[in-house]
KEVEX-539479 format. One line per 8 residues: their letters; for each residue z, x, y of C-alpha. Coordinates in pm, 1 decimal. Example, Ala and Ser with C-alpha at 12.3 -4.5 7.8 and 13.67 -1.06 7.14 Angstrom:
residues 2
AS> 780.0 1230.0 -450.0 | 714.0 1367.0 -106.0
end
This chain:
residues 425
MRIQNNFA> -23801.3 4678.3 9109.0 | -23616.8 4591.0 9425.0 | -23324.6 4476.0 9220.2 | -23326.2 4799.3 9016.2 | -23343.2 5000.4 9332.5 | -23055.8 4821.3 9489.6 | -22848.9 4850.7 9168.0 | -22918.6 5223.7 9169.6
AGAGMIVG> -22820.4 5261.0 9523.1 | -22498.1 5061.2 9458.0 | -22419.8 5267.8 9155.6 | -22473.5 5569.6 9356.2 | -22244.4 5452.2 9644.7 | -21978.4 5376.3 9357.6 | -22009.2 5714.8 9210.9 | -21993.6 5876.1 9559.1
WRRLKGRI> -21685.7 5685.7 9655.6 | -21518.0 5780.0 9320.4 | -21595.5 6147.6 9396.8 | -21471.7 6114.8 9756.6 | -21159.8 5928.0 9633.6 | -21100.9 6212.5 9375.3 | -21128.0 6463.9 9644.3 | -20894.9 6284.4 9874.4
TLGLLLIL> -20631.9 6240.7 9588.3 | -20675.0 6605.3 9495.1 | -20627.5 6703.3 9866.2 | -20333.6 6497.3 9904.6 | -20180.1 6634.4 9589.6 | -20239.2 6990.8 9704.4 | -20067.1 6894.1 10050.9 | -19779.3 6759.2 9861.4
CVTTSWSQ> -19754.5 7055.4 9642.4 | -19760.8 7288.4 9949.2 | -19518.1 7069.4 10131.1 | -19278.2 7077.0 9827.8 | -19305.0 7450.0 9770.2 | -19245.4 7516.4 10152.2 | -18954.0 7295.2 10159.3 | -18789.8 7473.2 9864.1
AETPGVTD> -18876.1 7800.6 10003.3 | -18697.2 7699.4 10318.0 | -18392.1 7570.9 10140.8 | -18312.6 7772.1 9824.4 | -18053.4 7596.7 9615.2 | -18157.3 7243.5 9696.9 | -18361.1 7055.9 9432.7 | -18458.4 6697.4 9400.3
NAIRIGAT> -18110.4 6604.8 9269.1 | -17877.2 6901.2 9294.5 | -17741.8 7157.1 9549.4 | -17677.6 7485.2 9352.9 | -17392.5 7711.7 9479.2 | -17244.7 8023.4 9322.1 | -16944.7 8256.5 9311.6 | -16839.1 8584.0 9148.2
FPLEGDFK> -16496.1 8591.1 8985.5 | -16286.4 8808.7 8753.8 | -16326.6 8554.7 8466.0 | -16243.6 8835.9 8212.5 | -16038.9 9153.4 8217.1 | -15703.2 9248.8 8385.9 | -15755.2 9000.6 8689.6 | -15874.5 8702.9 8501.2
VYGQAMKR> -15566.1 8492.5 8609.0 | -15722.9 8475.0 8954.9 | -16070.1 8400.6 8851.7 | -15991.7 8140.6 8596.6 | -15762.3 7957.0 8826.4 | -16021.4 7969.0 9100.7 | -16281.5 7822.5 8881.7 | -16048.7 7543.8 8761.9
GMDAALAN> -15982.4 7445.8 9126.8 | -16349.5 7450.6 9219.5 | -16462.1 7258.9 8914.4 | -16197.2 6986.8 8978.5 | -16301.3 6954.9 9349.1 | -16670.5 6914.2 9282.3 | -16644.3 6705.1 8957.7 | -16868.1 6376.0 8990.2
QTVQKHRI> -16926.3 6447.6 9364.6 | -17266.5 6406.8 9533.9 | -17414.6 6456.8 9878.9 | -17726.5 6267.8 9984.0 | -17773.2 6186.1 9617.0 | -17754.7 6542.1 9509.8 | -17485.7 6659.4 9269.1 | -17315.4 6996.3 9330.3
QFIAINDF> -17393.7 7251.6 9065.0 | -17143.1 7542.7 9062.8 | -17239.3 7861.4 8887.2 | -16962.6 8120.0 8844.2 | -17028.8 8477.1 8701.6 | -16777.9 8718.5 8583.6 | -16751.3 9047.5 8785.8 | -16422.9 9204.7 8670.5
YNPTEAVK> -16319.0 9237.0 9034.2 | -16551.2 9530.0 9046.2 | -16780.0 9580.3 9349.2 | -17067.5 9722.0 9151.8 | -17053.8 9421.4 8903.6 | -17005.0 9186.6 9193.0 | -17328.9 9298.6 9347.6 | -17520.3 9255.8 9014.8
AAKQLIEQ> -17375.8 8917.2 8974.5 | -17464.9 8819.0 9332.0 | -17827.5 8930.8 9274.6 | -17839.5 8715.6 8961.8 | -17738.9 8429.7 9169.0 | -17976.6 8483.9 9442.5 | -18264.4 8514.2 9183.6 | -18153.0 8178.7 9044.1
GIFAMVNS> -18183.9 8024.1 9385.9 | -17839.6 7931.3 9545.3 | -17769.7 7737.5 9870.4 | -17450.8 7940.8 9942.9 | -17189.6 8164.3 9784.5 | -16852.9 7977.8 9780.2 | -16514.3 8084.7 9707.6 | -16591.0 8431.7 9545.8
FGSPTTKA> -16292.3 8659.7 9492.3 | -16177.1 8989.5 9631.2 | -16185.6 9209.2 9951.6 | -16359.8 9524.6 9809.3 | -16608.3 9304.2 9609.0 | -16679.8 9086.1 9925.2 | -16737.2 9404.8 10130.7 | -16994.0 9513.7 9873.8
VLPLLAEN> -17177.2 9182.2 9852.2 | -17198.7 9080.3 10206.0 | -17491.0 9303.7 10306.5 | -17694.2 9155.9 10012.2 | -17612.5 8797.2 10104.8 | -17702.1 8875.0 10472.4 | -18040.1 9021.5 10370.0 | -18119.7 8701.9 10178.9
KVPAFGFY> -17970.8 8473.5 10443.8 | -17696.6 8324.0 10198.4 | -17391.4 8196.5 10367.3 | -17057.5 8324.8 10248.6 | -16811.6 8044.9 10247.2 | -16433.5 8034.9 10174.4 | -16415.2 8353.0 9998.2 | -16074.6 8437.6 9848.4
TGAAFTGP> -16012.0 8726.3 10064.2 | -15790.0 8772.0 10387.9 | -15967.6 9079.7 10501.1 | -16117.2 8856.9 10775.4 | -16470.7 8970.2 10742.9 | -16690.0 8861.3 11033.4 | -17011.4 8979.7 10869.1 | -17271.4 9094.0 10806.9
GDVLNFRA> -17451.8 8754.8 10783.4 | -17296.2 8412.4 10810.1 | -16935.2 8434.0 10697.7 | -16695.0 8141.5 10729.1 | -16341.3 8224.1 10607.6 | -16090.2 7953.6 10502.6 | -15779.2 8137.1 10442.8 | -15548.4 8304.8 10692.7
SYAKEVES> -15600.0 8689.6 10702.8 | -15387.1 8936.5 10504.4 | -15318.8 9084.0 10835.2 | -15186.0 8752.4 10961.8 | -14953.5 8711.9 10639.4 | -14812.5 9065.8 10662.8 | -14770.1 9034.5 11071.7 | -14572.3 8705.3 11018.6
VVDAALAA> -14310.5 8880.7 10801.3 | -14292.5 9199.7 11014.9 | -14274.1 8979.9 11325.1 | -13969.2 8802.2 11182.6 | -13793.6 9130.7 11081.9 | -13847.9 9301.4 11430.1 | -13736.2 8975.4 11600.1 | -13405.0 8993.0 11391.0
GIKPTEVC> -13337.8 9339.8 11531.0 | -13462.9 9562.5 11266.7 | -13585.9 9895.5 11421.3 | -13965.7 9956.1 11396.0 | -13887.6 10277.3 11207.4 | -13714.2 10068.2 10949.6 | -14017.9 9859.6 10870.6 | -14248.9 10019.9 10609.0
AYAQNDAY> -14555.9 9923.3 10409.1 | -14706.2 9970.3 10058.4 | -15060.1 9897.2 10000.8 | -15379.6 9912.0 9758.1 | -15588.7 10198.4 9886.5 | -15900.7 9997.4 9970.1 | -16022.9 9720.4 10197.7 | -15771.6 9468.8 10076.5
GMAGIQGF> -15464.4 9702.0 10122.0 | -15583.8 9825.7 10464.6 | -15628.7 9469.7 10584.1 | -15252.6 9425.6 10528.1 | -15186.8 9751.2 10711.5 | -15376.8 9604.2 11011.0 | -15115.2 9330.2 11023.8 | -14846.1 9574.2 10996.8
RAALAKRT> -14993.0 9759.9 11296.7 | -15035.3 9434.9 11498.3 | -14675.9 9354.5 11471.1 | -14553.5 9701.6 11565.9 | -14793.6 9698.6 11868.4 | -14602.1 9415.1 12011.7 | -14292.9 9630.3 12057.2 | -14237.3 9893.4 12314.8
GTEQIIAK> -14166.1 10260.4 12203.8 | -14383.0 10239.5 11882.0 | -14673.2 10452.2 12011.1 | -14592.0 10746.1 11771.5 | -14562.9 10508.8 11467.0 | -14892.1 10342.8 11563.8 | -15069.9 10671.2 11595.3 | -14972.6 10758.8 11245.1
VDQILSMP> -15081.8 10414.3 11130.0 | -15417.1 10447.6 11310.1 | -15474.5 10787.6 11131.4 | -15413.2 10615.1 10796.8 | -15644.9 10325.9 10881.4 | -15939.9 10547.6 11010.7 | -15961.1 10764.6 10691.2 | -16296.7 10719.7 10544.1
GDNPERNN> -16386.8 10713.6 10167.5 | -16296.4 10491.1 9878.4 | -15971.9 10636.5 9793.4 | -15847.1 10889.3 10055.7 | -15520.5 11052.2 10064.4 | -15323.7 10818.7 10276.8 | -14972.3 10903.1 10143.2 | -14713.8 11126.7 10333.8
IGPVGVYP> -14855.9 11060.0 10668.6 | -14659.5 10770.9 10819.3 | -14439.1 10460.9 10706.5 | -14708.9 10377.8 10443.2 | -14728.2 10443.5 10065.2 | -15055.8 10367.6 9882.0 | -15170.2 10329.8 9514.7 | -15523.7 10361.2 9385.1
RDTVSARP> -15705.5 10035.5 9311.6 | -15697.7 9935.9 8937.9 | -15376.3 10131.5 8872.9 | -15005.7 10056.5 8870.4 | -14924.0 10420.6 8995.2 | -14615.0 10351.1 9200.0 | -14444.8 10695.6 9224.9 | -14674.7 10866.5 9487.2
GYLSLKKW> -14642.6 10571.6 9722.5 | -14273.8 10543.0 9670.9 | -14235.9 10928.9 9751.9 | -14441.9 10873.1 10068.3 | -14176.8 10611.7 10202.0 | -13892.3 10846.1 10099.4 | -14065.0 11119.5 10314.7 | -14083.3 10876.5 10609.5
ETDTGNRC> -13710.3 10814.8 10571.1 | -13630.0 11169.3 10572.7 | -13857.2 11252.7 10863.2 | -13731.0 10970.2 11077.6 | -13356.8 10973.8 10957.9 | -13393.3 10600.7 10896.0 | -13420.9 10397.2 10594.5 | -13679.5 10139.9 10507.1
RLVATTAV> -13513.3 9794.2 10536.3 | -13832.3 9597.3 10472.2 | -14134.3 9716.2 10266.1 | -14430.9 9491.6 10332.5 | -14655.5 9519.6 10040.9 | -15025.9 9439.3 10006.6 | -15093.9 9465.8 9643.5 | -15190.8 9251.3 9345.1
YDPAATFM> -14951.0 9124.7 9085.7 | -14905.2 9409.8 8841.4 | -14897.4 9682.9 9096.4 | -14666.0 9504.1 9313.4 | -14413.6 9424.4 9041.4 | -14436.3 9782.9 8913.8 | -14367.7 9914.6 9260.5 | -14072.5 9688.1 9330.9
GYARSKGE> -13929.2 9768.6 8980.5 | -13959.5 10132.7 9032.5 | -13790.4 10130.9 9364.0 | -13509.9 9923.0 9238.3 | -13474.1 10162.3 8944.8 | -13413.3 10436.9 9206.1 | -13135.1 10231.5 9365.2 | -13321.2 10121.5 9667.6
SWVFSTPS> -13195.0 9799.2 9848.2 | -13518.0 9748.6 10018.1 | -13636.2 9385.8 10084.6 | -13998.4 9355.7 9992.1 | -14265.2 9120.5 10103.5 | -14595.5 9021.9 9940.4 | -14897.8 8832.8 10050.0 | -15038.4 8538.2 9862.2
PAAGDRLV> -15256.2 8740.3 9615.9 | -14948.1 8866.5 9455.0 | -14707.6 8568.1 9493.8 | -14604.3 8276.1 9295.6 | -14503.5 8205.3 8930.6 | -14677.1 8512.2 8780.9 | -14499.9 8744.0 9016.0 | -14176.7 8568.4 8916.1
ALLRDYKI> -14240.7 8628.6 8556.1 | -14327.0 8990.1 8607.7 | -14019.3 9063.1 8830.4 | -13785.0 8916.7 8573.2 | -13887.6 9195.8 8341.2 | -13752.4 9435.6 8615.4 | -13439.1 9213.5 8664.7 | -13547.9 9139.4 9014.7
RDKVIATQ> -13427.1 8783.5 9123.9 | -13392.8 8814.2 9495.0 | -13489.2 9008.3 9818.0 | -13858.3 8941.3 9775.1 | -14050.9 8741.7 10042.4 | -14385.6 8604.0 9969.6 | -14630.2 8455.8 10202.9 | -14874.1 8173.7 10113.9
IVPTPNSL> -15169.3 8027.3 10305.7 | -15164.7 7676.9 10159.6 | -14882.9 7427.9 10117.9 | -14661.9 7436.4 9801.5 | -14815.7 7265.8 9497.0 | -14535.8 6992.0 9513.1 | -14632.9 6911.0 9887.2 | -14697.0 6552.3 9961.5
LPVVVEAR> -15006.4 6617.4 10175.4 | -15283.3 6386.5 10053.9 | -15513.2 6665.8 9946.3 | -15223.7 6840.8 9733.7 | -15138.3 6496.5 9569.6 | -15510.3 6472.0 9484.2 | -15519.7 6817.8 9356.0 | -15204.4 6772.4 9141.6
KALGSNLD> -15362.0 6456.6 8978.5 | -15682.1 6642.7 8906.7 | -15531.4 6957.6 8791.1 | -15209.6 6859.8 8633.1 | -15001.7 7155.4 8498.6 | -15294.0 7405.2 8604.3 | -15221.7 7343.6 8966.3 | -15065.9 7658.7 9139.6
YVSLESYI> -15130.3 7824.8 9473.0 | -15460.0 7985.1 9364.1 | -15623.0 7681.6 9206.0 | -15501.8 7472.0 9496.5 | -15666.3 7702.4 9747.4 | -15997.6 7677.1 9561.3 | -15965.1 7295.6 9537.7 | -15920.8 7290.3 9926.7
VGKLFLTI> -16221.6 7515.2 9959.5 | -16424.0 7290.1 9742.1 | -16333.6 6974.1 9926.9 | -16403.7 7152.9 10257.9 | -16743.8 7257.2 10154.5 | -16828.8 6908.6 10043.0 | -16696.6 6750.3 10357.0 | -16903.8 6989.6 10573.5
LQAIDGPL> -17212.5 6902.8 10367.3 | -17147.0 6525.2 10405.4 | -17131.3 6568.7 10782.2 | -17492.8 6708.9 10791.7 | -17709.2 6457.0 10968.8 | -18061.9 6523.4 10835.4 | -18209.1 6756.7 10578.5 | -17990.6 6976.1 10374.1
TRESFLQA> -18053.2 7327.1 10492.6 | -17838.9 7628.7 10536.2 | -17888.3 7605.3 10907.1 | -17781.6 7237.7 10919.4 | -17470.1 7332.9 10696.7 | -17370.7 7602.0 10933.4 | -17420.4 7388.3 11235.3 | -17213.4 7116.0 11089.8
ARRQPYDI> -16931.5 7369.5 10995.2 | -16913.0 7484.5 11355.3 | -16965.7 7156.7 11526.9 | -16614.1 7004.2 11493.4 | -16264.5 7063.6 11333.5 | -16209.6 6910.5 10990.4 | -15908.5 6748.3 10825.9 | -15899.1 6811.9 10460.5
GGIQVDFT> -15619.6 6579.1 10345.8 | -15373.0 6695.3 10602.1 | -15491.8 7050.9 10626.1 | -15660.5 7144.1 10962.1 | -15968.4 7371.1 10962.2 | -16152.9 7474.3 11273.3 | -16466.8 7690.8 11291.0 | -16555.9 7582.4 11650.6
NDNQGSNF> -16430.7 7903.5 11812.3 | -16475.7 8171.2 11539.5 | -16532.0 8210.2 11172.6 | -16161.2 8184.9 11087.9 | -16088.9 7829.8 10967.4 | -15710.2 7854.7 10920.9 | -15431.7 8062.2 11029.1 | -15155.8 7878.1 10820.3
VLLTLLQG> -14890.9 8099.3 10681.9 | -14602.3 7980.3 10482.0 | -14296.2 8192.2 10408.6 | -14111.2 8168.1 10071.5 | -13812.4 8359.3 9939.0 | -13741.6 8446.9 9567.7 | -13430.6 8271.0 9450.2 | -13377.5 8332.8 9075.3
DTFTVIGP> -13680.7 8186.2 8895.6 | -13865.3 8032.7 9199.1 | -13992.8 8099.0 9540.6 | -13841.5 7840.6 9800.6 | -13979.0 7776.9 10144.7 | -13791.6 7947.1 10431.4 | -13843.9 8004.5 10816.6 | -13866.1 8310.6 11021.9
SDVGKLLT> -13497.5 8304.8 11112.8 | -13413.8 8319.3 10732.5 | -13603.5 8645.9 10715.1 | -13379.0 8789.1 10986.2 | -13064.3 8672.1 10793.8 | -13188.5 8840.6 10480.9 | -13253.4 9170.4 10640.0 | -12921.8 9186.1 10841.2
Q> -12693.4 9093.6 10544.6
end
């Protein structure tokens, strides 16, 4: 009887222990689940083995040449790369370079859970998307825009601003003795184009006696709305976004010439490929001897091909914000090997942005979070295969601008003094 009682007591203890053990195990599992859920909620886009990032590009439509080149560059930079044993998963969604579509695409990416938006395209699209990214605390990194956005939200720009690109050319023209009234501008009538006009203004503001011109430029810049009537006010002609309507902007510059008694010697354009080429071709067909400049979004081999149709083989200056694709810098050599015949200025920039993003992630000491990424980005300058990037003082990583000149079928590198020689011929 005693043995049976002891046995029963022992059996009861075993059953009790098993129940307790089960409860402890269940509790631990619940704690683990809660911890995992909390961790993922704190760091969207970071899974057990991947870091998910996204971008919106014009992968279809009239501007697909940009989006497809950018995707090639990013894919090449991120291929087979890991950070803390996490592979990089890059998701690109087509937005047709349309602000409304860009917002829809960004919402999709946020719903899918992304760590950051990296290397999206366009100034008007970026302007539309940034409030949504800020609301969801998604960093905007290395977007293909030179509008120099500082917010809302966390924005880190790689490329030099469009303002800086335009300012560099206008500075060279004015330094060569060209009168401020002889420097004109032609721009897309939106955030992209007005960013270029800001650079035009900045160069003029460095010169004495330009107050009246600057007042007219300020009037143009301050106009509200998506497509206000900015023509026929000052030394600026504009065209509506998504068109190649060159005549109104051309007539605006001719009115400026009539009003001032001077002719435009340099017309600094801030347009995209087809509208830029159409405007230059139209002006040449009217017998204008104007020298044109164009920022990086409408520069390179595609512009050469378009201008060839208008028999334009000279007097076009193009700025770039990365080295030439035949540069011997280590990152360019690496990109050339990875991209082969697909390497151009656009894909090279995206390749560099991808490498920069990876380098900053790899510099994180501790958990992979958005906060640790931003801290690592701002903690120190970075050398990306010979290209210097520095976010320690502001959100502008690079101010590098390269001047090139159309000579026949190619753009060749020139210096500021060469701009002066061209304009005073």
